[in-house]
C-alpha positions as CSV (number, residue, x, y, z in Angstrom):
1,X,-18.3,11.8,-14.4
2,X,-14.9,13.1,-15.6
3,X,-13.9,12.9,-19.2
4,X,-11.2,10.3,-19.8
5,X,-7.7,11.7,-20.2
6,X,-7.2,10.5,-23.8
7,X,-10.4,12.3,-24.8
8,X,-9.3,15.5,-23.1
9,X,-6.0,15.3,-24.9
10,X,-7.6,14.7,-28.3
11,X,-9.9,17.7,-27.7
12,X,-6.9,19.9,-26.7
13,X,-4.9,18.9,-29.8
14,X,-7.4,20.6,-32.1
15,X,-7.4,23.7,-29.8
16,X,-3.5,23.8,-29.7
17,X,-3.2,24.2,-33.5
18,X,-4.2,27.9,-33.1
19,X,-1.6,28.7,-30.4
20,X,1.9,30.1,-30.7
21,X,3.3,27.3,-28.5
22,X,1.4,24.2,-29.5
23,X,2.2,22.5,-26.2
24,X,-0.1,20.3,-24.1
25,X,1.0,19.1,-20.7
26,X,-0.7,16.1,-19.1
27,X,-0.2,16.8,-15.4
28,X,-0.4,14.3,-12.6
29,X,1.6,12.1,-10.3
30,X,3.1,8.7,-11.2
31,X,0.4,6.1,-11.7
32,X,-2.3,8.6,-12.7
33,X,-2.8,7.2,-16.2
34,X,-0.7,9.6,-18.3
35,X,1.1,6.8,-20.2
36,X,-2.0,4.8,-21.0
37,X,-3.7,8.0,-22.2
38,X,-0.7,8.8,-24.4
39,X,-0.8,5.2,-25.8
40,X,-4.5,5.6,-26.6
41,X,-3.9,9.0,-28.3
42,X,-1.0,7.5,-30.3
43,X,-3.2,4.7,-31.5
44,X,-6.0,7.1,-32.4
45,X,-3.7,9.6,-34.3
46,X,-0.8,7.4,-35.5
47,X,1.5,9.9,-33.8
48,X,4.8,8.7,-32.4
49,X,5.1,8.1,-28.7
50,X,8.6,8.8,-27.5
51,X,10.2,7.6,-24.2
52,X,12.4,10.7,-23.7
53,X,14.5,9.2,-20.9
54,X,15.4,6.2,-23.0
55,X,16.1,8.0,-26.3
56,X,18.1,10.9,-24.8
57,X,20.1,8.5,-22.6
58,X,21.1,6.4,-25.6
59,X,22.4,9.5,-27.5
60,X,24.3,11.0,-24.5
61,X,26.2,7.9,-23.4
62,X,29.5,8.9,-25.0
63,X,29.3,12.6,-24.1
64,X,30.9,14.3,-21.2
65,X,28.7,16.1,-18.7
66,X,29.4,19.5,-20.3
67,X,28.7,18.1,-23.8
68,X,25.4,16.6,-22.5
69,X,24.2,20.0,-21.2
70,X,25.2,21.8,-24.4
71,X,23.8,19.2,-26.8
72,X,20.6,18.1,-25.1
73,X,18.4,20.7,-26.9
74,X,19.7,19.7,-30.3
75,X,19.5,15.9,-29.5
76,X,15.9,16.3,-28.3
77,X,15.0,18.2,-31.5
78,X,16.6,15.4,-33.6
79,X,14.6,12.7,-31.7
80,X,11.4,14.6,-32.3
81,X,12.2,15.2,-36.0
82,X,13.1,11.6,-36.6
83,X,9.9,10.4,-34.9
84,X,7.8,12.7,-37.1
85,X,9.6,11.8,-40.3
86,X,11.5,15.1,-40.4
87,X,8.5,16.7,-42.2
88,X,8.5,20.4,-41.7
89,X,5.2,21.8,-40.3
90,X,4.4,23.4,-43.7
91,X,3.3,20.0,-44.8
92,X,0.0,19.4,-43.0
93,X,0.2,15.6,-42.4
94,X,-1.4,15.2,-39.0
95,X,1.1,12.6,-37.7
96,X,4.0,14.8,-38.8
97,X,2.7,17.7,-36.8
98,X,2.0,15.7,-33.6
99,X,4.5,14.1,-31.2
100,X,3.8,12.5,-27.8
101,X,6.5,12.6,-25.1
102,X,6.5,10.4,-22.1
103,X,9.1,9.9,-19.3
104,X,10.6,13.4,-19.5
105,X,12.3,13.3,-16.1
106,X,15.8,13.4,-17.6
107,X,15.1,17.0,-18.7
108,X,14.9,18.0,-15.0
109,X,18.4,16.6,-14.1
110,X,20.2,19.4,-12.4
111,X,23.5,18.4,-14.1
112,X,22.0,19.0,-17.5
113,X,21.2,22.6,-16.6
114,X,18.1,22.9,-18.7
115,X,14.7,24.6,-18.4
116,X,12.4,21.7,-19.2
117,X,9.3,23.9,-20.0
118,X,11.4,26.1,-22.3
119,X,12.7,23.1,-24.2
120,X,9.2,21.7,-24.7
121,X,7.9,25.1,-25.8
122,X,10.8,25.4,-28.3
123,X,9.8,22.0,-29.8
124,X,6.1,23.1,-29.9
125,X,6.7,26.0,-32.3
126,X,6.8,23.7,-35.3
127,X,4.8,20.7,-34.0
128,X,2.0,20.0,-31.6
129,X,3.8,18.5,-28.6
130,X,1.9,16.5,-25.9
131,X,4.1,15.7,-22.9
132,X,3.4,13.8,-19.6
133,X,4.4,16.0,-16.7
134,X,4.9,14.3,-13.3
135,X,3.7,17.1,-11.1
136,X,0.8,19.1,-9.7
137,X,-1.2,22.2,-10.5
138,X,-1.4,24.5,-7.5
139,X,-3.7,27.5,-7.0
140,X,-2.4,30.5,-5.1
141,X,-4.2,33.6,-4.1
142,X,-7.9,34.0,-3.5
143,X,-10.7,32.2,-5.2
144,X,-12.1,28.7,-5.3
145,X,-10.0,25.6,-5.8
146,X,-10.5,23.5,-8.9
147,X,-12.6,20.4,-8.5
148,X,-11.2,17.2,-10.0
149,X,-14.0,17.1,-12.6
150,X,-13.6,20.8,-13.6
151,X,-12.2,21.9,-16.9
152,X,-8.8,23.5,-16.3
153,X,-9.5,26.0,-19.1
154,X,-12.7,27.2,-17.4
155,X,-10.8,27.4,-14.1
156,X,-8.0,29.5,-15.7
157,X,-10.5,32.0,-17.1
158,X,-12.8,32.3,-14.1
159,X,-10.6,31.8,-11.0
160,X,-9.2,34.8,-9.2
161,X,-6.3,32.9,-7.9
162,X,-3.3,32.1,-10.1
163,X,-2.6,28.6,-11.2
164,X,1.0,27.2,-11.2
165,X,2.5,24.0,-12.6
166,X,5.0,22.3,-10.3
167,X,7.5,19.5,-10.6
168,X,9.0,17.9,-7.5
169,X,8.6,19.5,-4.1
170,X,10.1,22.8,-2.7
171,X,13.6,22.2,-1.5
172,X,14.3,19.3,-3.9
173,X,17.1,20.1,-6.4
174,X,14.8,19.4,-9.4
175,X,11.9,21.6,-8.1
176,X,10.3,23.7,-10.8
177,X,7.4,26.2,-10.5
178,X,5.8,27.8,-13.5
179,X,2.7,30.0,-14.0
180,X,0.3,28.3,-16.4
181,X,0.3,30.4,-19.5
182,X,1.3,29.9,-23.1
183,X,0.5,26.2,-23.1
184,X,-2.5,23.9,-22.5
185,X,-3.0,21.6,-19.5
186,X,-4.8,18.3,-19.1
187,X,-5.0,17.4,-15.4
188,X,-5.5,13.9,-14.0
189,X,-6.5,15.3,-10.6
190,X,-7.5,18.3,-8.6
191,X,-5.2,21.2,-7.7
192,X,-4.0,21.7,-4.2
């Protein structure tokens, strides 16, 4: 039986503290339980759960398209700092070091001209960031596919094929394709 998403996330949070980018992505399609897992983690850790679409939209209402593209990284940083009390990472309060992000689709808007993974990695230098990612993990090359119950970390270390994180489908304007490295992944389903 597969370990519940919330438990996988909690286990990865401890592991992420030793990484350069303390980023954990919960990967799965809409309706796969990412939001409820984040709510459970929020309750267990007292960390803030941020609806990124809502918070960024509120702050960008009065900005022009160009201003939105230029100011989005700063605005996202402010949202995260405010949610964590603005406490620098030198102060080891667990809730000040952890932030949970849901509904991040606005980061992929082509008009905003952002690299969503790079934004999240930037935030994760000073805080542990757990973000819900509507996408899939794909394996390319030779080697076995990952089973739904398999630990993604074990698969990354033992598989001869490369694993990639995707958002949207090829040909879609918001399509993104990233090799899985420099961040941790919790998957709600198998790779394809």
